C-alpha positions, 0 to 999 in steps of 0.5 A: 835826279838819281839815274838808275842804270842797272846792270844789263837793263839800264836804258839809253838816254837820247842825244839832247841839250839841257837848255831844250828843257830848262831855260832862263831869260834873257840869257841861258844859264842852265848848267848840269852837274853829273856825279858818277856814283859808280865807275861809268865806262864805255861798256856800262853806258857812260856819258857821251858828248859832241865836241864843240856843241856847247857853243851852238845855239839851242835848236828846240825848246820843250814848252808847256802851252797851258796850266793845270790838268789840261797842261800840254807839253811839246817841242818847238824848233828854234829858228836861226837869227838874232837870239832874242827873236829866235825864242820869241818866234819859236814860242809864237809858232812862227813858220821859219826855216830851221834847217841851219839848226837841224840835228837829226840825231836829236832825240834818236836812239844811237848805238856807238857807231852812230854816236861816233859818226855824228861827232859824239865821243865817250866820256868814261869817269870814275865813281865820285867824279863830277862832270859839268855840262853846259846847257847847250852841250849835246850829250847822251848815254848808251844802254848798260849792257854790262854786268856792272851798274852805272848809277848817277846823281844829276842836278841842274842849276841856273843863275837867280840874279839878272835872269828869270825862269821861262814861263813856258818851261815844262817844269814849274813850281808853286812854291812862293819865291820859286825854286829853292836857292843854293846860295845863302844870300838867296835862301828863303827863311824857313 
């Protein structure tokens, strides 16, 4: 993804876990690579992260519930409990207590004070720096209200051995063999 955060108009990205949107089974392997194309500062909407959240479980899933033109996507809360049962129960629509995993900031537009109150801290970086983001790390960015742009290139990667791309992920491919592999030994013959 190329993210445009033009001067004075680049909008916020609400707090989220990448594993909400991109997941593998039987274990979560998504990692985000966030490359700063401009200096990213607190003034122009740098990345913010919540310390320690990378070891927390996935709280909700963004799922596709059908195929084709009628496909609908929605959020499903993941209940507490054993990891293998939590995802199954969530996808089955089971009524469960999710208070343990409740994160009222998730998906909300926060200002700097609200972000700090919820444990987020800014992560300023220089152009050319690469930030590696665990799939469960809570992260966000504020709007760019400065006179400087803050553009980034973002790539999400997952392991391709011993895991599978989840069938209910909102993002699917019709490409034979799945998504394009990055490693030479997994690369398809073109």
